[in-house]
C-alpha positions, 0 to 999 in steps of 0.5 A, a space after each residue: 686737732 693738730 700738733 707738731 712733733 719734732 726730732 733732732 737727728 743732728 748731723 748724719 751722713 747721707 747715702 752719697 756722702 753729703 752731710 745733713 747738718 743739725 737735721 730737724 725732722 718736723 712732723 704734724 699729727 692730726 686726729 685723735 691722740 692714740 688712734 691708729 696712724 696713717 703716714 702721708 708723705 707728699 710731693 716735693 712742694 708739699 709740707 707737713 701741713 696737710 689739712 689746716 685751715 686755708 686762711 690760717 695755714 702757716 706756710 706756702 705749701 700748706 693744706 694740700 689735701 684737705 678734701 680727703 683728710 678731715 673728720 668724716 672724710 675718706 681719710 677719717 680723722 675721727 678714726 685715725 691719726 694722720 702724720 705729715 712731715 717735711 721732707 729734707 732738706 728743710 730748715 737751714 739745710 734748705 739753702 745748701 746743695 746736697 745729694 739726698 735719696 729716697 732711702 735717706 728720706 725713708 731713714 728720717 721717717 723711720 726715726 720719727 716713728 721711733 721717736 713717737 713710739 709708733 712701732 708700725 703705722 696702719 698705712 702709708 699713703 704716698 703721693 708723687 715723690 712721697 710715693 717714691 719715698 714710701 716705696 723706699 720705706 717699705 723696702 727698708 722698713 717693711 716691718 713698720 707698715 701694714 699697708 701701702 697706697 701709692 699715687 703717681 709713683 713707681 720703683 724708678 723714674 720714667 726716662 722722659 721725666 729724667 730728661 725734662 727734670 735735667 733741663 729744669 736743673 740746667 735752667 736753674 744752674 744758668 740762673 745761678 751763673 748769671 746771678 738770677 737764681 729765682 728767675 731760673 727757678 721760676 722758669 724751671 717751674 713753668 716747664 715742670 707744670 707742663 709735665 704735671 698736667 696733660 696736653 688735653 687739659 691745656 687744649 680745653 683750658 687755653 686758646 693759645 691766642 695772644 693776650 698782649 702785644 709788644 711783646 706778644 703774650 699768650 694765655 697759656 704762657 700767662 698761666 705758666 708765668 703765674 705758676 713760676 712767679 709763685 714758686 720761690 715763696 714755696 721752694 728754696 733754689 737749693 732745695 729744689 735742686 736736691 729734690 729734683 735730683 732725688 727723684 732721678 736717683 730713686 731706685 728700689 727693688 719691687 722684689 724686696 717689698 712684701 707689703 700689701 700695696 694699692 697702686 693708683 695710676 692715671 692714664 694721662 700721667 706723663 711722669 709716672 705712666 700706667 706702663 711704669 706702674 704696671 711694671 711695679 705691680 708685676 714685680 712686687 713680692 707681696 699682694 698688690 692691686 692696681 687701679 687706673 683712673 682717667 683724668 685731664 690733670 695728668 700727674 696732678 690728678 692726686 691733687 685734683 681728682 678728689 671725688 674719684 679718689 675718695 671712695 678708693 682711699 676710703 675702701 683702702 683705709 677700711 681694708 687696712 683697719 680690718 687687717 689689724 
C-alpha cells in the first residue's frame, strides 16, 4: 500500500537568498496507515518512489531500495510506515539555477511532517546526500526524530569529493556555454561514477582492453558512457548543479546533535571515507555507534550491499521500536 502526499509551501527564501517559487513538497508513504513512521531521504538521484514495482515505477529514479523496504523486510512495511520524498529543487524548480543547502532541505522535511501531523518519526535512515540532510534535520529539529541512521554521510563534505564535484560542474558549465548541456551532464555523470565505485571493483569488472577501433574504445569507457547516456532522463541539468553544490556547502556541528545515532561506513568509500565518519562519531553529543563494512562498491555500497545491510538495519529498527 502506497499513497502520495503533498504540501504546497509556496514561495520561500532559501538560506543563501535564492527564492524557491511555488514549492511543492512531494512525499510517498508506504505501509499500514497509522503505524510508526520511518523517514528515508535518498541520494541526489533518488526519488520519493522507494519500493514500487520496477515494471510500473512512475519515473526514472524509482524503486531504489526495494530489497530492504518491503513487507517482512529489514525495514518492515507490516510494522512501519516509510516516508520518502523528492528533495528540492523539483517540479518546475528543477530547471532553475538555485543555491540550496541541507538546512533548506531539512526545513522542507519538517514542514511535510507537520502537514501530516507527525510530531516525531520513529527513525530517519539517510543515505548519501540524504544522510547529510538527515544530519541537518537532527541538528535543527532534533525533537522530531527518535533515532538516526546514516549510510555514507558525514557532517562535512570530504575535500577530495569537493574537488571532483567542482570539476563535474565545470564540465556542465562548458556544455552550457557551447549549447550542449546534456552532453556536459553525461560527461559529469561519467566522472561521478568513478567516485561512487572503487578501483578494486573496476579492476575485477573490466579488462581495460579495446572493444572497438577508429577511434579506440575500451570496456570501462563503454560502461561509463552508458551510465552517462541514461542520466539526463533522471536529472535536469540545473537540478544536478544545485544538488552537487549543496553537497559541497553541507556543514553541521556534531556537538549540536543529541539524537541516538548509528553510523555505517564503507572502507572503500571515496566520498565519505571511514576517517570522516569517525570524526563525526567522535563529535556527536548524543549516543552513537559506528559500524564499518567491507565492499567492492565504495560509496554505492548502500545500494549494492543489501544482504550485509539488512541485519544491521533490522537491528536498528528493532532498537528504535523498543525505544518508544
